[in-house]
All heavy atoms as TSV, in Angstrom:
chain	resi	resn	atom	element	x	y	z
A	1	MET	N	N	46.680	-48.967	10.472
A	1	MET	CA	C	47.831	-49.182	11.325
A	1	MET	C	C	48.188	-50.662	11.321
A	1	MET	O	O	47.350	-51.522	11.504
A	1	MET	CB	C	47.521	-48.722	12.741
A	1	MET	CG	C	48.649	-48.968	13.701
A	1	MET	SD	S	48.165	-48.432	15.345
A	1	MET	CE	C	48.920	-49.706	16.288
A	2	SER	N	N	49.447	-50.934	11.143
A	2	SER	CA	C	49.938	-52.294	11.124
A	2	SER	C	C	50.461	-52.680	12.513
A	2	SER	O	O	51.170	-51.908	13.152
A	2	SER	CB	C	51.041	-52.386	10.068
A	2	SER	OG	O	51.983	-53.333	10.375
A	3	VAL	N	N	50.087	-53.859	12.972
A	3	VAL	CA	C	50.571	-54.365	14.259
A	3	VAL	C	C	51.882	-55.096	14.011
A	3	VAL	O	O	51.990	-55.921	13.106
A	3	VAL	CB	C	49.534	-55.310	14.908
A	3	VAL	CG1	C	50.083	-55.911	16.181
A	3	VAL	CG2	C	48.235	-54.574	15.167
A	4	THR	N	N	52.876	-54.784	14.826
A	4	THR	CA	C	54.188	-55.424	14.715
A	4	THR	C	C	54.528	-56.093	16.048
A	4	THR	O	O	53.866	-55.864	17.072
A	4	THR	CB	C	55.284	-54.397	14.391
A	4	THR	OG1	O	55.355	-53.467	15.480
A	4	THR	CG2	C	55.027	-53.674	13.084
A	5	VAL	N	N	55.582	-56.894	16.016
A	5	VAL	CA	C	56.066	-57.497	17.256
A	5	VAL	C	C	56.350	-56.393	18.275
A	5	VAL	O	O	55.972	-56.506	19.444
A	5	VAL	CB	C	57.326	-58.352	16.986
A	5	VAL	CG1	C	57.979	-58.792	18.288
A	5	VAL	CG2	C	56.989	-59.561	16.117
A	6	GLN	N	N	56.978	-55.313	17.850
A	6	GLN	CA	C	57.307	-54.208	18.754
A	6	GLN	C	C	56.056	-53.596	19.374
A	6	GLN	O	O	56.037	-53.297	20.567
A	6	GLN	CB	C	58.114	-53.131	18.029
A	6	GLN	CG	C	58.493	-51.950	18.907
A	6	GLN	CD	C	59.384	-52.319	20.072
A	6	GLN	OE1	O	60.193	-53.229	19.974
A	6	GLN	NE2	N	59.239	-51.621	21.180
A	7	SER	N	N	55.007	-53.416	18.597
A	7	SER	CA	C	53.789	-52.815	19.161
A	7	SER	C	C	53.129	-53.752	20.168
A	7	SER	O	O	52.584	-53.290	21.177
A	7	SER	CB	C	52.820	-52.389	18.059
A	7	SER	OG	O	52.399	-53.480	17.281
A	8	VAL	N	N	53.199	-55.060	19.949
A	8	VAL	CA	C	52.675	-56.019	20.931
A	8	VAL	C	C	53.512	-55.932	22.206
A	8	VAL	O	O	52.975	-55.905	23.320
A	8	VAL	CB	C	52.669	-57.459	20.364
A	8	VAL	CG1	C	52.302	-58.463	21.445
A	8	VAL	CG2	C	51.707	-57.569	19.185
A	9	LEU	N	N	54.835	-55.875	22.068
A	9	LEU	CA	C	55.714	-55.748	23.235
A	9	LEU	C	C	55.393	-54.491	24.039
A	9	LEU	O	O	55.371	-54.515	25.269
A	9	LEU	CB	C	57.177	-55.720	22.803
A	9	LEU	CG	C	57.779	-57.026	22.327
A	9	LEU	CD1	C	59.179	-56.791	21.761
A	9	LEU	CD2	C	57.811	-58.048	23.424
A	10	GLN	N	N	55.141	-53.398	23.363
A	10	GLN	CA	C	54.837	-52.145	24.052
A	10	GLN	C	C	53.553	-52.261	24.872
A	10	GLN	O	O	53.493	-51.775	26.005
A	10	GLN	CB	C	54.744	-50.994	23.059
A	10	GLN	CG	C	56.085	-50.594	22.503
A	10	GLN	CD	C	55.985	-49.573	21.381
A	10	GLN	OE1	O	54.992	-49.523	20.653
A	10	GLN	NE2	N	57.021	-48.766	21.232
A	11	VAL	N	N	52.540	-52.900	24.325
A	11	VAL	CA	C	51.290	-53.089	25.063
A	11	VAL	C	C	51.523	-53.987	26.277
A	11	VAL	O	O	51.072	-53.692	27.386
A	11	VAL	CB	C	50.185	-53.671	24.151
A	11	VAL	CG1	C	48.976	-54.091	24.960
A	11	VAL	CG2	C	49.791	-52.659	23.092
A	12	LEU	N	N	52.247	-55.082	26.079
A	12	LEU	CA	C	52.534	-55.988	27.198
A	12	LEU	C	C	53.320	-55.280	28.297
A	12	LEU	O	O	53.071	-55.505	29.489
A	12	LEU	CB	C	53.291	-57.216	26.704
A	12	LEU	CG	C	52.503	-58.180	25.827
A	12	LEU	CD1	C	53.427	-59.246	25.254
A	12	LEU	CD2	C	51.361	-58.807	26.605
A	13	GLN	N	N	54.245	-54.413	27.906
A	13	GLN	CA	C	55.068	-53.718	28.892
A	13	GLN	C	C	54.286	-52.668	29.671
A	13	GLN	O	O	54.700	-52.256	30.753
A	13	GLN	CB	C	56.300	-53.123	28.229
A	13	GLN	CG	C	57.285	-54.194	27.827
A	13	GLN	CD	C	58.448	-53.676	27.014
A	13	GLN	OE1	O	58.584	-52.475	26.779
A	13	GLN	NE2	N	59.290	-54.585	26.553
A	14	GLN	N	N	53.134	-52.241	29.153
A	14	GLN	CA	C	52.270	-51.341	29.919
A	14	GLN	C	C	51.680	-52.080	31.118
A	14	GLN	O	O	51.448	-51.493	32.166
A	14	GLN	CB	C	51.151	-50.791	29.045
A	14	GLN	CG	C	51.621	-49.813	28.004
A	14	GLN	CD	C	50.495	-49.368	27.085
A	14	GLN	OE1	O	49.385	-49.889	27.122
A	14	GLN	NE2	N	50.799	-48.399	26.240
A	15	TYR	N	N	51.419	-53.376	30.951
A	15	TYR	CA	C	50.828	-54.183	32.018
A	15	TYR	C	C	51.892	-54.846	32.893
A	15	TYR	O	O	51.654	-55.113	34.071
A	15	TYR	CB	C	49.909	-55.257	31.427
A	15	TYR	CG	C	48.687	-54.659	30.794
A	15	TYR	CD1	C	48.633	-54.424	29.423
A	15	TYR	CD2	C	47.589	-54.296	31.562
A	15	TYR	CE1	C	47.524	-53.844	28.843
A	15	TYR	CE2	C	46.473	-53.714	30.987
A	15	TYR	CZ	C	46.444	-53.493	29.625
A	15	TYR	OH	O	45.344	-52.917	29.051
A	16	ALA	N	N	53.038	-55.123	32.330
A	16	ALA	CA	C	54.128	-55.780	33.057
A	16	ALA	C	C	55.443	-55.091	32.694
A	16	ALA	O	O	56.207	-55.595	31.866
A	16	ALA	CB	C	54.171	-57.259	32.707
A	17	PRO	N	N	55.710	-53.934	33.302
A	17	PRO	CA	C	56.924	-53.184	32.966
A	17	PRO	C	C	58.191	-53.999	33.234
A	17	PRO	O	O	58.306	-54.698	34.237
A	17	PRO	CB	C	56.868	-51.966	33.898
A	17	PRO	CG	C	55.443	-51.859	34.331
A	17	PRO	CD	C	54.903	-53.250	34.314
A	18	VAL	N	N	59.145	-53.887	32.338
A	18	VAL	CA	C	60.414	-54.601	32.451
A	18	VAL	C	C	61.109	-54.246	33.775
A	18	VAL	O	O	61.762	-55.087	34.388
A	18	VAL	CB	C	61.320	-54.276	31.245
A	18	VAL	CG1	C	62.694	-54.883	31.403
A	18	VAL	CG2	C	60.664	-54.749	29.963
A	19	GLU	N	N	60.928	-53.024	34.228
A	19	GLU	CA	C	61.574	-52.571	35.458
A	19	GLU	C	C	61.135	-53.368	36.684
A	19	GLU	O	O	61.823	-53.382	37.703
A	19	GLU	CB	C	61.290	-51.081	35.714
A	19	GLU	CG	C	61.788	-50.156	34.628
A	19	GLU	CD	C	60.847	-50.102	33.413
A	19	GLU	OE1	O	59.633	-50.277	33.564
A	19	GLU	OE2	O	61.361	-49.896	32.302
A	20	LEU	N	N	59.988	-54.021	36.625
A	20	LEU	CA	C	59.487	-54.807	37.757
A	20	LEU	C	C	60.033	-56.231	37.781
A	20	LEU	O	O	59.840	-56.943	38.754
A	20	LEU	CB	C	57.951	-54.846	37.736
A	20	LEU	CG	C	57.249	-53.500	37.887
A	20	LEU	CD1	C	55.740	-53.689	37.841
A	20	LEU	CD2	C	57.673	-52.802	39.167
A	21	ALA	N	N	60.727	-56.627	36.744
A	21	ALA	CA	C	61.285	-57.980	36.680
A	21	ALA	C	C	62.473	-58.109	37.629
A	21	ALA	O	O	63.179	-57.136	37.894
A	21	ALA	CB	C	61.726	-58.300	35.250
A	22	CYS	N	N	62.678	-59.310	38.131
A	22	CYS	CA	C	63.869	-59.583	38.943
A	22	CYS	C	C	65.097	-59.551	38.040
A	22	CYS	O	O	64.987	-59.726	36.825
A	22	CYS	CB	C	63.753	-60.960	39.590
A	22	CYS	SG	S	62.445	-61.045	40.822
A	23	ASP	N	N	66.251	-59.338	38.639
A	23	ASP	CA	C	67.499	-59.267	37.872
A	23	ASP	C	C	67.732	-60.522	37.036
A	23	ASP	O	O	68.287	-60.457	35.948
A	23	ASP	CB	C	68.697	-59.048	38.797
A	23	ASP	CG	C	68.679	-57.685	39.449
A	23	ASP	OD1	O	68.017	-56.773	38.915
A	23	ASP	OD2	O	69.319	-57.534	40.503
A	24	TRP	N	N	67.332	-61.672	37.558
A	24	TRP	CA	C	67.582	-62.942	36.874
A	24	TRP	C	C	66.511	-63.281	35.841
A	24	TRP	O	O	66.653	-64.238	35.102
A	24	TRP	CB	C	67.714	-64.074	37.886
A	24	TRP	CG	C	66.603	-64.108	38.903
A	24	TRP	CD1	C	66.624	-63.557	40.153
A	24	TRP	CD2	C	65.315	-64.695	38.752
A	24	TRP	NE1	N	65.424	-63.761	40.782
A	24	TRP	CE2	C	64.591	-64.468	39.939
A	24	TRP	CE3	C	64.681	-65.397	37.735
A	24	TRP	CZ2	C	63.297	-64.909	40.141
A	24	TRP	CZ3	C	63.378	-65.841	37.932
A	24	TRP	CH2	C	62.708	-65.593	39.134
A	25	ASP	N	N	65.414	-62.513	35.805
A	25	ASP	CA	C	64.346	-62.783	34.838
A	25	ASP	C	C	64.818	-62.499	33.416
A	25	ASP	O	O	65.455	-61.481	33.154
A	25	ASP	CB	C	63.118	-61.914	35.124
A	25	ASP	CG	C	62.169	-62.531	36.120
A	25	ASP	OD1	O	62.208	-63.757	36.286
A	25	ASP	OD2	O	61.387	-61.776	36.716
A	26	ASN	N	N	64.490	-63.387	32.521
A	26	ASN	CA	C	64.819	-63.240	31.111
A	26	ASN	C	C	63.561	-62.734	30.399
A	26	ASN	O	O	62.748	-63.534	29.933
A	26	ASN	CB	C	65.276	-64.595	30.563
A	26	ASN	CG	C	65.920	-64.475	29.216
A	26	ASN	OD1	O	66.122	-63.388	28.710
A	26	ASN	ND2	N	66.225	-65.604	28.615
A	27	VAL	N	N	63.380	-61.429	30.363
A	27	VAL	CA	C	62.146	-60.851	29.815
A	27	VAL	C	C	62.398	-60.192	28.469
A	27	VAL	O	O	63.525	-59.869	28.110
A	27	VAL	CB	C	61.540	-59.814	30.791
A	27	VAL	CG1	C	61.171	-60.464	32.102
A	27	VAL	CG2	C	62.489	-58.657	31.026
A	28	GLY	N	N	61.331	-60.001	27.742
A	28	GLY	CA	C	61.412	-59.321	26.460
A	28	GLY	C	C	61.482	-60.280	25.296
A	28	GLY	O	O	61.242	-61.476	25.432
A	29	LEU	N	N	61.811	-59.750	24.154
A	29	LEU	CA	C	61.895	-60.536	22.931
A	29	LEU	C	C	63.152	-61.401	22.969
A	29	LEU	O	O	64.261	-60.892	23.085
A	29	LEU	CB	C	61.927	-59.603	21.710
A	29	LEU	CG	C	61.921	-60.287	20.347
A	29	LEU	CD1	C	60.618	-61.048	20.126
A	29	LEU	CD2	C	62.133	-59.260	19.253
A	30	LEU	N	N	62.978	-62.716	22.919
A	30	LEU	CA	C	64.116	-63.628	22.988
A	30	LEU	C	C	64.649	-63.985	21.617
A	30	LEU	O	O	65.825	-64.315	21.472
A	30	LEU	CB	C	63.735	-64.891	23.754
A	30	LEU	CG	C	63.319	-64.665	25.209
A	30	LEU	CD1	C	63.045	-65.996	25.893
A	30	LEU	CD2	C	64.374	-63.892	25.965
A	31	CYS	N	N	63.809	-63.961	20.611
A	31	CYS	CA	C	64.264	-64.174	19.238
A	31	CYS	C	C	63.229	-63.584	18.287
A	31	CYS	O	O	62.071	-63.432	18.648
A	31	CYS	CB	C	64.506	-65.658	18.941
A	31	CYS	SG	S	63.037	-66.684	19.017
A	32	GLY	N	N	63.670	-63.238	17.111
A	32	GLY	CA	C	62.740	-62.706	16.132
A	32	GLY	C	C	63.066	-61.284	15.722
A	32	GLY	O	O	64.096	-60.728	16.088
A	33	ASP	N	N	62.147	-60.712	14.990
A	33	ASP	CA	C	62.314	-59.394	14.376
A	33	ASP	C	C	61.228	-58.461	14.892
A	33	ASP	O	O	60.033	-58.708	14.661
A	33	ASP	CB	C	62.217	-59.547	12.855
A	33	ASP	CG	C	62.341	-58.247	12.096
A	33	ASP	OD1	O	62.470	-57.173	12.715
A	33	ASP	OD2	O	62.294	-58.308	10.850
A	34	ARG	N	N	61.618	-57.418	15.581
A	34	ARG	CA	C	60.652	-56.471	16.149
A	34	ARG	C	C	59.787	-55.791	15.086
A	34	ARG	O	O	58.705	-55.304	15.387
A	34	ARG	CB	C	61.381	-55.392	16.957
A	34	ARG	CG	C	62.018	-55.928	18.211
A	34	ARG	CD	C	62.811	-54.841	18.938
A	34	ARG	NE	N	63.448	-55.385	20.117
A	34	ARG	CZ	C	62.861	-55.476	21.309
A	34	ARG	NH1	N	61.635	-55.045	21.466
A	34	ARG	NH2	N	63.507	-56.002	22.330
A	35	THR	N	N	60.247	-55.750	13.845
A	35	THR	CA	C	59.491	-55.074	12.792
A	35	THR	C	C	58.530	-56.012	12.060
A	35	THR	O	O	57.775	-55.573	11.203
A	35	THR	CB	C	60.441	-54.423	11.767
A	35	THR	OG1	O	61.200	-55.441	11.118
A	35	THR	CG2	C	61.381	-53.434	12.441
A	36	GLN	N	N	58.539	-57.295	12.394
A	36	GLN	CA	C	57.669	-58.293	11.756
A	36	GLN	C	C	56.201	-57.941	11.989
A	36	GLN	O	O	55.793	-57.635	13.104
A	36	GLN	CB	C	57.965	-59.687	12.333
A	36	GLN	CG	C	56.990	-60.770	11.919
A	36	GLN	CD	C	57.108	-61.146	10.459
A	36	GLN	OE1	O	58.207	-61.266	9.948
A	36	GLN	NE2	N	55.989	-61.331	9.804
A	37	ALA	N	N	55.417	-57.993	10.937
A	37	ALA	CA	C	53.973	-57.777	11.062
A	37	ALA	C	C	53.340	-58.961	11.787
A	37	ALA	O	O	53.774	-60.112	11.626
A	37	ALA	CB	C	53.347	-57.616	9.687
A	38	VAL	N	N	52.319	-58.677	12.601
A	38	VAL	CA	C	51.644	-59.707	13.384
A	38	VAL	C	C	50.140	-59.608	13.149
A	38	VAL	O	O	49.553	-58.542	13.314
A	38	VAL	CB	C	51.949	-59.529	14.894
A	38	VAL	CG1	C	51.151	-60.509	15.728
A	38	VAL	CG2	C	53.427	-59.668	15.168
A	39	THR	N	N	49.544	-60.726	12.760
A	39	THR	CA	C	48.089	-60.790	12.649
A	39	THR	C	C	47.503	-61.808	13.623
A	39	THR	O	O	46.332	-61.733	13.965
A	39	THR	CB	C	47.646	-61.151	11.220
A	39	THR	OG1	O	48.233	-62.393	10.843
A	39	THR	CG2	C	48.035	-60.069	10.235
A	40	ASN	N	N	48.326	-62.770	14.060
A	40	ASN	CA	C	47.880	-63.799	15.001
A	40	ASN	C	C	48.945	-64.022	16.067
A	40	ASN	O	O	50.127	-64.136	15.744
A	40	ASN	CB	C	47.626	-65.134	14.282
A	40	ASN	CG	C	46.449	-65.062	13.350
A	40	ASN	OD1	O	45.387	-64.594	13.717
A	40	ASN	ND2	N	46.649	-65.521	12.130
A	41	VAL	N	N	48.502	-64.099	17.325
A	41	VAL	CA	C	49.397	-64.336	18.453
A	41	VAL	C	C	48.910	-65.572	19.195
A	41	VAL	O	O	47.708	-65.730	19.426
A	41	VAL	CB	C	49.401	-63.128	19.428
A	41	VAL	CG1	C	50.266	-63.404	20.630
A	41	VAL	CG2	C	49.837	-61.866	18.717
A	42	LEU	N	N	49.846	-66.429	19.575
A	42	LEU	CA	C	49.514	-67.586	20.395
A	42	LEU	C	C	50.087	-67.341	21.784
A	42	LEU	O	O	51.268	-66.990	21.911
A	42	LEU	CB	C	50.116	-68.867	19.809
A	42	LEU	CG	C	49.724	-70.121	20.567
A	42	LEU	CD1	C	48.422	-70.677	20.000
A	42	LEU	CD2	C	50.806	-71.158	20.509
A	43	CYS	N	N	49.280	-67.482	22.812
A	43	CYS	CA	C	49.728	-67.317	24.197
A	43	CYS	C	C	49.894	-68.684	24.836
A	43	CYS	O	O	49.075	-69.580	24.618
A	43	CYS	CB	C	48.716	-66.503	24.996
A	43	CYS	SG	S	48.544	-64.827	24.400
A	44	ALA	N	N	50.966	-68.830	25.647
A	44	ALA	CA	C	51.238	-70.116	26.290
A	44	ALA	C	C	52.002	-69.891	27.583
A	44	ALA	O	O	52.609	-68.840	27.786
A	44	ALA	CB	C	52.051	-70.999	25.353
A	45	LEU	N	N	51.974	-70.892	28.440
A	45	LEU	CA	C	52.769	-70.849	29.661
A	45	LEU	C	C	54.233	-71.115	29.336
A	45	LEU	O	O	55.125	-70.408	29.801
A	45	LEU	CB	C	52.248	-71.879	30.663
A	45	LEU	CG	C	52.954	-71.909	32.012
A	45	LEU	CD1	C	52.818	-70.584	32.739
A	45	LEU	CD2	C	52.404	-73.044	32.864
A	46	ASP	N	N	54.493	-72.151	28.549
A	46	ASP	CA	C	55.840	-72.541	28.152
A	46	ASP	C	C	55.912	-72.693	26.646
A	46	ASP	O	O	54.931	-73.078	26.010
A	46	ASP	CB	C	56.224	-73.890	28.777
A	46	ASP	CG	C	56.284	-73.831	30.283
A	46	ASP	OD1	O	57.144	-73.099	30.801
A	46	ASP	OD2	O	55.473	-74.507	30.943
A	47	VAL	N	N	57.084	-72.437	26.073
A	47	VAL	CA	C	57.297	-72.670	24.646
A	47	VAL	C	C	57.827	-74.098	24.497
A	47	VAL	O	O	58.975	-74.369	24.799
A	47	VAL	CB	C	58.279	-71.655	24.036
A	47	VAL	CG1	C	58.478	-71.940	22.552
A	47	VAL	CG2	C	57.780	-70.238	24.238
A	48	THR	N	N	56.948	-74.982	24.065
A	48	THR	CA	C	57.319	-76.378	23.839
A	48	THR	C	C	57.217	-76.665	22.345
A	48	THR	O	O	56.698	-75.843	21.579
A	48	THR	CB	C	56.371	-77.325	24.604
A	48	THR	OG1	O	55.038	-77.138	24.090
A	48	THR	CG2	C	56.373	-77.039	26.103
A	49	GLU	N	N	57.678	-77.838	21.940
A	49	GLU	CA	C	57.544	-78.217	20.530
A	49	GLU	C	C	56.078	-78.221	20.111
A	49	GLU	O	O	55.749	-77.792	19.003
A	49	GLU	CB	C	58.167	-79.588	20.291
A	49	GLU	CG	C	59.676	-79.568	20.333
A	49	GLU	CD	C	60.273	-80.931	20.027
A	49	GLU	OE1	O	59.675	-81.703	19.244
A	49	GLU	OE2	O	61.350	-81.219	20.581
A	50	ALA	N	N	55.210	-78.685	21.003
A	50	ALA	CA	C	53.778	-78.713	20.689
A	50	ALA	C	C	53.219	-77.305	20.504
A	50	ALA	O	O	52.383	-77.071	19.625
A	50	ALA	CB	C	53.013	-79.453	21.786
A	51	VAL	N	N	53.668	-76.370	21.313
A	51	VAL	CA	C	53.210	-74.978	21.199
A	51	VAL	C	C	53.684	-74.373	19.878
A	51	VAL	O	O	52.926	-73.701	19.181
A	51	VAL	CB	C	53.688	-74.142	22.408
A	51	VAL	CG1	C	53.496	-72.655	22.161
A	51	VAL	CG2	C	52.943	-74.566	23.658
A	52	VAL	N	N	54.938	-74.616	19.528
A	52	VAL	CA	C	55.460	-74.111	18.261
A	52	VAL	C	C	54.686	-74.707	17.088
A	52	VAL	O	O	54.318	-74.004	16.141
A	52	VAL	CB	C	56.975	-74.389	18.135
A	52	VAL	CG1	C	57.484	-74.028	16.747
A	52	VAL	CG2	C	57.745	-73.628	19.204
A	53	ALA	N	N	54.386	-76.010	17.162
A	53	ALA	CA	C	53.610	-76.665	16.103
A	53	ALA	C	C	52.213	-76.062	16.012
A	53	ALA	O	O	51.703	-75.829	14.911
A	53	ALA	CB	C	53.542	-78.164	16.358
A	54	GLU	N	N	51.585	-75.796	17.156
A	54	GLU	CA	C	50.250	-75.195	17.149
A	54	GLU	C	C	50.285	-73.787	16.564
A	54	GLU	O	O	49.397	-73.406	15.792
A	54	GLU	CB	C	49.678	-75.157	18.571
A	54	GLU	CG	C	48.283	-74.585	18.629
A	54	GLU	CD	C	47.703	-74.543	20.028
A	54	GLU	OE1	O	48.321	-75.058	20.979
A	54	GLU	OE2	O	46.603	-73.967	20.173
A	55	ALA	N	N	51.316	-73.020	16.910
A	55	ALA	CA	C	51.448	-71.667	16.362
A	55	ALA	C	C	51.567	-71.719	14.845
A	55	ALA	O	O	50.922	-70.937	14.136
A	55	ALA	CB	C	52.656	-70.962	16.980
A	56	ALA	N	N	52.374	-72.638	14.349
A	56	ALA	CA	C	52.535	-72.781	12.897
A	56	ALA	C	C	51.224	-73.208	12.247
A	56	ALA	O	O	50.832	-72.673	11.205
A	56	ALA	CB	C	53.640	-73.791	12.593
A	57	GLU	N	N	50.544	-74.144	12.876
A	57	GLU	CA	C	49.266	-74.644	12.336
A	57	GLU	C	C	48.214	-73.539	12.265
A	57	GLU	O	O	47.429	-73.465	11.324
A	57	GLU	CB	C	48.765	-75.779	13.232
A	57	GLU	CG	C	47.402	-76.323	12.866
A	57	GLU	CD	C	46.900	-77.328	13.896
A	57	GLU	OE1	O	47.702	-78.168	14.346
A	57	GLU	OE2	O	45.708	-77.256	14.252
A	58	LYS	N	N	48.210	-72.664	13.265
A	58	LYS	CA	C	47.204	-71.600	13.330
A	58	LYS	C	C	47.646	-70.310	12.651
A	58	LYS	O	O	46.920	-69.321	12.654
A	58	LYS	CB	C	46.837	-71.337	14.791
A	58	LYS	CG	C	46.141	-72.530	15.413
A	58	LYS	CD	C	45.664	-72.252	16.791
A	58	LYS	CE	C	44.864	-73.473	17.264
A	58	LYS	NZ	N	44.271	-73.293	18.541
A	59	GLY	N	N	48.855	-70.297	12.094
A	59	GLY	CA	C	49.335	-69.117	11.387
A	59	GLY	C	C	49.745	-67.974	12.293
A	59	GLY	O	O	49.709	-66.819	11.877
A	60	ALA	N	N	50.151	-68.280	13.514
A	60	ALA	CA	C	50.590	-67.235	14.448
A	60	ALA	C	C	52.014	-66.809	14.110
A	60	ALA	O	O	52.880	-67.648	13.896
A	60	ALA	CB	C	50.509	-67.743	15.888
A	61	GLN	N	N	52.230	-65.512	14.084
A	61	GLN	CA	C	53.566	-64.991	13.824
A	61	GLN	C	C	54.326	-64.739	15.125
A	61	GLN	O	O	55.518	-64.454	15.105
A	61	GLN	CB	C	53.507	-63.668	13.047
A	61	GLN	CG	C	52.928	-63.769	11.670
A	61	GLN	CD	C	51.410	-63.739	11.686
A	61	GLN	OE1	O	50.784	-63.171	12.560
A	61	GLN	NE2	N	50.817	-64.376	10.696
A	62	LEU	N	N	53.629	-64.833	16.257
A	62	LEU	CA	C	54.241	-64.500	17.540
A	62	LEU	C	C	53.702	-65.423	18.616
A	62	LEU	O	O	52.500	-65.705	18.662
A	62	LEU	CB	C	53.915	-63.040	17.904
A	62	LEU	CG	C	54.449	-62.493	19.208
A	62	LEU	CD1	C	55.982	-62.459	19.205
A	62	LEU	CD2	C	53.893	-61.087	19.473
A	63	ILE	N	N	54.598	-65.901	19.476
A	63	ILE	CA	C	54.219	-66.660	20.661
A	63	ILE	C	C	54.559	-65.788	21.870
A	63	ILE	O	O	55.700	-65.359	22.022
A	63	ILE	CB	C	54.962	-68.003	20.766
A	63	ILE	CG1	C	54.641	-68.888	19.560
A	63	ILE	CG2	C	54.612	-68.711	22.081
A	63	ILE	CD1	C	55.488	-70.158	19.491
A	64	VAL	N	N	53.572	-65.535	22.701
A	64	VAL	CA	C	53.790	-64.812	23.950
A	64	VAL	C	C	53.688	-65.855	25.057
A	64	VAL	O	O	52.647	-66.491	25.221
A	64	VAL	CB	C	52.739	-63.693	24.166
A	64	VAL	CG1	C	52.891	-63.064	25.535
A	64	VAL	CG2	C	52.871	-62.644	23.080
A	65	ALA	N	N	54.797	-66.044	25.784
A	65	ALA	CA	C	54.843	-67.081	26.819
A	65	ALA	C	C	55.257	-66.478	28.156
A	65	ALA	O	O	56.033	-65.520	28.214
A	65	ALA	CB	C	55.833	-68.173	26.413
A	66	HIS	N	N	54.757	-67.076	29.225
A	66	HIS	CA	C	55.105	-66.637	30.571
A	66	HIS	C	C	56.538	-67.019	30.907
A	66	HIS	O	O	57.277	-66.220	31.457
A	66	HIS	CB	C	54.136	-67.255	31.587
A	66	HIS	CG	C	54.432	-66.895	32.996
A	66	HIS	ND1	N	54.197	-65.632	33.496
A	66	HIS	CD2	C	54.974	-67.610	34.010
A	66	HIS	CE1	C	54.556	-65.589	34.768
A	66	HIS	NE2	N	55.037	-66.784	35.108
A	67	HIS	N	N	56.920	-68.237	30.579
A	67	HIS	CA	C	58.286	-68.702	30.850
A	67	HIS	C	C	59.158	-68.551	29.621
A	67	HIS	O	O	58.711	-68.824	28.514
A	67	HIS	CB	C	58.272	-70.173	31.278
A	67	HIS	CG	C	57.590	-70.418	32.572
A	67	HIS	ND1	N	56.721	-71.461	32.755
A	67	HIS	CD2	C	57.634	-69.758	33.761
A	67	HIS	CE1	C	56.260	-71.436	34.002
A	67	HIS	NE2	N	56.789	-70.409	34.617
A	68	PRO	N	N	60.433	-68.191	29.790
A	68	PRO	CA	C	61.337	-68.135	28.639
A	68	PRO	C	C	61.595	-69.537	28.119
A	68	PRO	O	O	61.391	-70.531	28.812
A	68	PRO	CB	C	62.597	-67.498	29.208
A	68	PRO	CG	C	62.543	-67.718	30.675
A	68	PRO	CD	C	61.089	-67.774	31.033
A	69	ALA	N	N	62.052	-69.607	26.906
A	69	ALA	CA	C	62.233	-70.899	26.229
A	69	ALA	C	C	63.163	-71.835	26.978
A	69	ALA	O	O	63.030	-73.052	26.873
A	69	ALA	CB	C	62.736	-70.668	24.807
A	70	ILE	N	N	64.100	-71.329	27.744
A	70	ILE	CA	C	65.050	-72.178	28.448
A	70	ILE	C	C	64.370	-73.094	29.460
A	70	ILE	O	O	64.862	-74.170	29.767
A	70	ILE	CB	C	66.163	-71.348	29.122
A	70	ILE	CG1	C	67.299	-72.269	29.553
A	70	ILE	CG2	C	65.628	-70.563	30.286
A	70	ILE	CD1	C	68.566	-71.563	29.904
A	71	PHE	N	N	63.236	-72.703	30.009
A	71	PHE	CA	C	62.530	-73.539	30.963
A	71	PHE	C	C	61.694	-74.556	30.249
A	71	PHE	O	O	61.194	-75.457	30.756
A	71	PHE	CB	C	61.649	-72.693	31.891
A	71	PHE	CG	C	62.446	-71.838	32.825
A	71	PHE	CD1	C	62.386	-70.470	32.740
A	71	PHE	CD2	C	63.294	-72.402	33.752
A	71	PHE	CE1	C	63.118	-69.669	33.596
A	71	PHE	CE2	C	64.030	-71.615	34.618
A	71	PHE	CZ	C	63.941	-70.245	34.529
């Protein structure tokens, strides 16, 4: 079985359903391809330039962050 961005989203939504978000919350996939294969995920509070650089350095195909990129 291949892990994709979509399959990671589905697992995350089991723990934090989209329906529980406030109306103003920007949840879900903000950019990217849901069909992209994922072997490494980087988790962060905020998506900063340093986080993006670390993800690239570590070969992560996906960044899962608590805050949307706008913050």
